[in-house]
C-alpha positions in Angstrom: -33.2 -28.5 34.0 -36.4 -26.7 34.9 -36.9 -25.8 38.6 -39.8 -27.5 40.3 -42.6 -25.2 41.4 -41.8 -22.3 39.0 -44.3 -21.6 36.3 -42.8 -21.1 32.9 -44.5 -19.1 30.1 -44.9 -22.3 28.0 -47.2 -23.7 30.8 -49.5 -20.7 30.6 -52.1 -22.6 28.5 -52.3 -25.5 30.8 -52.6 -23.2 33.9 -55.4 -21.2 32.2 -57.3 -24.4 31.4 -56.9 -25.6 35.0 -58.2 -22.3 36.3 -61.2 -22.4 33.9 -62.0 -25.9 35.1 -61.9 -24.8 38.8 -64.3 -21.9 37.9 -66.7 -24.4 36.3 -66.5 -26.6 39.4 -67.3 -23.6 41.6 -70.4 -22.7 39.5 -71.6 -26.3 39.7 -71.1 -26.5 43.5 -72.8 -23.1 43.9 -75.8 -24.1 41.8 -76.1 -27.6 43.2 -75.8 -26.3 46.7 -78.4 -23.6 46.2 -80.8 -26.2 44.9 -80.1 -28.5 47.9 -80.7 -25.6 50.3 -83.9 -24.6 48.6 -85.2 -28.2 48.7 -84.3 -28.5 52.4 -86.1 -25.2 53.2 -89.2 -26.3 51.3 -89.2 -29.6 53.2 -88.8 -27.7 56.5 -91.5 -25.3 55.7 -94.0 -28.0 54.6 -93.3 -29.9 57.8 -94.2 -28.6 61.3 -91.5 -25.9 61.2 -89.9 -25.7 64.5 -86.1 -26.0 64.8 -84.5 -24.6 61.6 -82.4 -27.6 60.7 -81.6 -26.5 57.1 -79.1 -24.1 58.7 -76.7 -27.1 58.8 -77.1 -27.7 55.1 -76.6 -24.0 54.4 -73.4 -24.1 56.5 -72.0 -27.2 54.7 -72.8 -25.7 51.3 -71.3 -22.4 52.3 -68.0 -24.0 53.4 -67.8 -26.0 50.2 -68.6 -22.9 48.0 -66.0 -20.7 49.8 -63.3 -23.3 49.6 -63.9 -23.9 45.8 -64.3 -20.2 45.2 -61.0 -19.4 46.8 -59.3 -22.0 44.7 -60.9 -20.7 41.5 -60.9 -17.0 42.1 -58.3 -16.4 44.8 -54.6 -15.7 44.4 -52.7 -18.4 42.5 -49.8 -18.9 44.9 -47.6 -19.8 41.9 -44.1 -18.6 41.4 -43.6 -17.1 37.9 -40.3 -16.5 36.1 -41.0 -12.8 36.6 -41.2 -13.3 40.4 -37.8 -15.0 40.3 -36.2 -12.3 38.2 -37.6 -9.6 40.6 -36.2 -11.4 43.6 -32.8 -11.8 41.9 -32.7 -8.0 41.2 -33.3 -7.2 44.8 -30.1 -9.0 45.7 
């Protein structure tokens, strides 16, 4: 019976597909967020200026992009069979 939470080599393809989807999601969030920020800055600039309210949009887009970027490009936090074998050898 396979242990829960341990990645086996036969699951490598599914994990690679999952990572590629997360990278696509990140690119979509970054592009859509950049467009939203640009639109907000243009609206602000065409208005009377004053308080730079687009900073709140920039902050929200930045948080979303960092979170998705970490999931897509950060460490995987998965336990591989090689990790298990290394730990067993340590004793």
